[in-house]
C-alpha positions as a printed Julia matrix, in Angstrom:
111×3 Matrix{Float64}:
 24.36  32.83  40.3
 23.96  30.8   37.13
 26.02  27.7   36.53
 26.84  25.76  33.41
 27.53  22.06  33.76
 28.81  20.05  30.79
 27.91  16.37  30.84
 29.06  13.86  28.26
 26.92  10.75  28.47
 25.02   8.05  26.64
 22.65   7.74  29.62
 20.42  10.56  28.46
 17.36   9.46  30.44
 19.32   9.93  33.69
 19.7   13.65  32.91
 16.53  14.33  30.88
 14.98  16.73  33.39
 18.21  18.67  33.92
 19.17  19.35  30.3
 18.42  22.85  28.95
 20.26  22.38  25.68
 22.19  19.56  24.12
 24.58  18.73  21.33
 24.81  15.38  19.58
 28.32  14.62  18.34
 29.01  11.71  16.0
 32.57  10.84  14.92
 33.8   14.18  16.27
 31.28  16.21  14.25
 28.33  18.15  15.64
 25.17  16.58  14.23
 22.56  18.5   16.19
 22.52  21.36  18.7
 19.19  22.42  20.15
 17.53  23.66  23.28
 15.58  20.85  24.93
 12.22  22.63  24.58
 12.91  23.4   20.89
 13.86  19.78  20.31
 10.67  18.5   21.92
  8.5   20.81  19.83
 10.38  20.02  16.59
 10.48  16.23  16.93
  7.14  14.41  17.16
  6.0   10.84  16.82
  2.83  10.19  14.82
  1.17   6.79  15.22
 -1.31   6.04  12.44
 -3.64   3.1   11.91
 -5.29   2.57   8.55
 -8.58   0.68   7.99
 -7.09  -1.52   5.26
 -3.65  -1.86   3.74
 -1.2    0.97   4.33
 -1.1    3.44   1.44
  2.19   4.62  -0.06
  3.79   7.07   2.33
  6.45   8.17  -0.14
  6.49  11.69   1.34
  8.03  10.31   4.56
 11.79   9.58   4.64
 12.25   5.81   5.09
 14.5    6.08   8.14
 11.76   7.79  10.14
  9.09   5.13   9.79
  8.27   1.8   11.46
  5.44  -0.35  10.19
  3.59  -3.17  11.93
  0.43  -4.62  10.46
 -1.95  -1.74   9.7
 -0.06   0.66  11.98
  2.77   3.02  11.14
  4.92   5.04  13.51
  6.5    8.11  11.94
  9.07  10.39  13.57
  8.89  13.91  12.14
 11.59  16.5   12.47
 10.29  20.01  11.99
  7.83  19.31   9.14
  5.08  18.11  11.46
  2.11  20.09  10.04
  2.82  19.11   6.43
  3.26  15.41   7.24
  0.17  15.34   9.48
 -2.06  16.94   6.85
 -0.83  14.48   4.18
 -1.51  11.58   6.55
 -5.01  12.85   7.34
 -5.74  13.13   3.6
 -5.19   9.32   3.37
 -8.27   8.64   5.57
 -6.6    6.92   8.54
 -8.7    5.1   11.12
 -6.74   6.6   14.03
 -3.97   9.16  14.56
 -2.07   9.71  17.83
  0.68  12.26  18.4
  3.42  12.09  21.04
  6.52  14.07  21.87
  9.89  12.35  21.84
 12.23  11.98  24.77
 15.71  13.4   24.28
 16.98   9.82  24.02
 14.55   9.08  21.16
 15.71  12.27  19.43
 19.31  11.1   19.85
 18.5    7.67  18.38
 16.51   9.07  15.43
 19.28  11.59  14.65
 21.98   8.93  14.48
 20.04   6.38  12.4
Protein backbone atom coordinates (compact mmCIF):
# COMPACT_ATOMS: atom_id res chain seq x y z
CA UNK A 1 0.00 0.00 0.00
CA UNK A 2 0.88 3.68 0.01
CA UNK A 3 2.92 5.20 2.79
CA UNK A 4 3.41 8.74 3.95
CA UNK A 5 6.68 9.63 5.63
CA UNK A 6 7.15 13.04 7.25
CA UNK A 7 10.74 14.26 7.37
CA UNK A 8 11.83 17.48 9.02
CA UNK A 9 15.28 18.43 7.81
CA UNK A 10 17.62 21.14 6.61
CA UNK A 11 19.53 18.55 4.57
CA UNK A 12 17.19 18.80 1.61
CA UNK A 13 19.67 17.45 -0.95
CA UNK A 14 19.81 14.14 0.97
CA UNK A 15 16.09 13.61 0.30
CA UNK A 16 15.64 15.43 -3.03
CA UNK A 17 14.73 12.34 -5.05
CA UNK A 18 12.29 11.04 -2.43
CA UNK A 19 10.21 14.17 -1.87
CA UNK A 20 6.80 14.30 -3.58
CA UNK A 21 5.64 17.45 -1.85
CA UNK A 22 7.13 19.78 0.68
CA UNK A 23 6.30 22.58 3.07
CA UNK A 24 8.68 25.34 4.11
CA UNK A 25 8.01 26.59 7.63
CA UNK A 26 9.67 29.74 8.96
CA UNK A 27 9.14 30.88 12.56
CA UNK A 28 6.25 28.44 12.91
CA UNK A 29 4.41 29.77 9.84
CA UNK A 30 3.91 27.95 6.56
CA UNK A 31 5.71 29.95 3.87
CA UNK A 32 5.33 27.58 0.94
CA UNK A 33 3.61 24.26 0.26
CA UNK A 34 4.03 22.69 -3.16
CA UNK A 35 4.40 19.40 -4.94
CA UNK A 36 8.02 18.88 -5.98
CA UNK A 37 7.20 18.77 -9.70
CA UNK A 38 5.08 21.95 -9.43
CA UNK A 39 7.90 23.67 -7.58
CA UNK A 40 10.45 22.73 -10.22
CA UNK A 41 8.24 24.02 -13.03
CA UNK A 42 7.37 27.25 -11.17
CA UNK A 43 10.88 28.20 -10.04
CA UNK A 44 13.49 28.75 -12.76
CA UNK A 45 16.91 30.32 -12.91
CA UNK A 46 17.67 32.56 -15.89
CA UNK A 47 21.32 33.40 -16.55
CA UNK A 48 21.74 36.38 -18.87
CA UNK A 49 24.84 37.98 -20.35
CA UNK A 50 24.64 41.39 -21.97
CA UNK A 51 27.03 42.71 -24.64
CA UNK A 52 27.70 45.94 -22.75
CA UNK A 53 26.58 47.34 -19.43
CA UNK A 54 23.57 45.71 -17.80
CA UNK A 55 20.34 47.60 -18.51
CA UNK A 56 17.88 48.46 -15.73
CA UNK A 57 16.05 45.31 -14.73
CA UNK A 58 13.51 47.15 -12.59
CA UNK A 59 10.81 44.57 -13.42
CA UNK A 60 12.73 41.94 -11.41
CA UNK A 61 12.41 41.93 -7.60
CA UNK A 62 15.84 42.76 -6.12
CA UNK A 63 16.01 39.70 -3.88
CA UNK A 64 15.87 37.36 -6.88
CA UNK A 65 18.87 38.71 -8.75
CA UNK A 66 22.66 38.29 -8.57
CA UNK A 67 24.94 40.34 -10.78
CA UNK A 68 28.57 39.74 -11.71
CA UNK A 69 30.23 41.75 -14.44
CA UNK A 70 28.01 41.61 -17.54
CA UNK A 71 26.10 38.57 -16.25
CA UNK A 72 22.93 38.44 -14.20
CA UNK A 73 21.33 35.43 -12.55
CA UNK A 74 17.60 35.80 -11.93
CA UNK A 75 15.40 33.39 -10.00
CA UNK A 76 11.79 33.56 -11.18
CA UNK A 77 8.84 32.25 -9.26
CA UNK A 78 5.85 31.58 -11.48
CA UNK A 79 6.20 34.61 -13.80
CA UNK A 80 8.80 32.96 -16.00
CA UNK A 81 7.33 33.76 -19.46
CA UNK A 82 6.81 37.46 -18.69
CA UNK A 83 10.30 37.92 -17.24
CA UNK A 84 11.94 35.98 -20.08
CA UNK A 85 10.22 38.01 -22.79
CA UNK A 86 11.22 41.30 -21.07
CA UNK A 87 14.82 40.07 -20.84
CA UNK A 88 14.87 39.06 -24.51
CA UNK A 89 13.56 42.53 -25.46
CA UNK A 90 16.77 43.99 -23.93
CA UNK A 91 18.96 42.29 -26.60
CA UNK A 92 21.05 40.00 -24.39
CA UNK A 93 24.13 38.28 -25.79
CA UNK A 94 23.22 34.95 -24.17
CA UNK A 95 20.34 33.46 -22.16
CA UNK A 96 20.44 30.12 -20.33
CA UNK A 97 17.58 28.59 -18.33
CA UNK A 98 17.89 26.05 -15.52
CA UNK A 99 15.54 24.45 -13.03
CA UNK A 100 16.19 24.91 -9.33
CA UNK A 101 16.87 22.16 -6.84
CA UNK A 102 14.49 21.99 -3.89
CA UNK A 103 17.30 23.38 -1.73
CA UNK A 104 17.66 26.43 -4.01
CA UNK A 105 13.89 26.94 -3.83
CA UNK A 106 14.12 26.76 -0.02
CA UNK A 107 16.93 29.34 0.04
CA UNK A 108 15.21 31.73 -2.39
CA UNK A 109 11.94 31.49 -0.44
CA UNK A 110 13.55 32.43 2.86
CA UNK A 111 15.68 35.33 1.58
